[in-house]
C-alpha positions, 0 to 999 in steps of 0.5 A: 805301867811302863817307864818311858823316855821321849827323845826329840826336839821341843815337841818331845818336851811337850809330849813328855808333859802330856804323858806325865800329866795324863797317864800313869806312865813314869817319864824319865826326862831328857833335854831336847836333842838340840841341847845335847852333845857328845858330852851328854852321851853317857848320862843319856844312855844311862837313863835310856837303859832304865826305861821300858820303852824309848820313843825317839824322834827321827833325825837325819842319818848324819845327825850330831851327836851320832848316838841320837840317830835311830840306827845307833839307838836301835843297835844299843836298845831293843825297845826303840820306837821311832816317831817323826818330827811333826812338821808341816809348812803348807800354811806358810811355805817360805818359813825358814831358819837363818844361820850366819857365820860368827853369829849362828842362828839369827833370832829376829822379829818372829823368833827363830823363824824368817820368811824367805820371800822377805829375806830375798826381797830385802837382799835384792833391794826391793821396797816393802811394797814390792815385797808385799806384792810377792805375797799376792795369790798370783805371785806367791802360788807361782813359786809355791803352787801346791804348798800343802801337798808338797809339805805332806809329801815331804813328811810322808817321805820322812815317815818311810822309816818310822814306826809311828806316823802322823801325816794322815791326821794332818791331811785329814784335818789340816784344812778344817782347822789350823793345826800348827802355830809354826811349821814345827809347833803343832797344836795340842790336839795333834800332840794328843794324837801323837801320844795316842799313837805312841801309847797304842804302839805299846798296848795302852789307851789314851783319851784326850784330856779336857785341858792341858797347858801349852808351851809352844805358842810363843810365836804364831805364823798365820795361814798366809792369805795367798794360801787361804785363797788358793785353797778356799780355806775361808773357814780358817781364821787369818790370825795375826803374826805373833813374835817378839819386838826386836827391831835391832840385832844388838837388843837381846831376844831374851829381853824382847817382849812379845809383839802382835804385828798389825799385819804383814806390812807391819812385819815386813817393815820390822824385818827390814829394819832388823836386817839393817842391823845384822852384821854381815847380812847385806853380804848374803846372796838373795 
């Protein structure tokens, strides 16, 4: 059986575990790309030189460190297959990351994730009630008229230069069941399908295991009510917002416990309280 390396974000770590636990393939583990720097180049290339196949997640053409770019890897190794970041924002299209100078990534009530609608409402001085009104079907779909189609179109665009695709699976099953906890944290069944397609690409079969532990569900963003109603997705349970209990930026996210928010209003209230404590936040433009 082949020796495999999987390069990518946190999805790669999950895929490594699936392959290691449920196949006879050997995995040579690597850290996620967001933890790598130029200092990791020699060690990483040494590992990649010892494997039979490299599954490398697509990154941008200007990604740093450069050695992780698809073109760079393919110039050094003949056994590289590119797979996409399994990303779908159709259920919650205003989810974003937030970076501030001097702080870096801002970790808030939903961990790494923020809601652009909430952020902009806060910055323009809107009340919580006014912010919540932005999430009505009429108001939300005026800004995000076709979020599922738009997200799939973006994923297909990014798949144009990959070897292994997944957008067709999301399109086929994404309205029948919730396939993501957050836009870049897919459920196991989607990770299983990606593994099946990866291994099929090297001539191996893979059957979904009856069970497998999951590590990407610390944060959950439910299908927005406006999206559910717009698409008639009544078969998808609303679910709850699950994040961390961080009301104050001065409290470490590492010591913040998991929090299940009662509803959107509860979450917006906490975001507003949290933003009150973030240095320099009010100076941002809405």
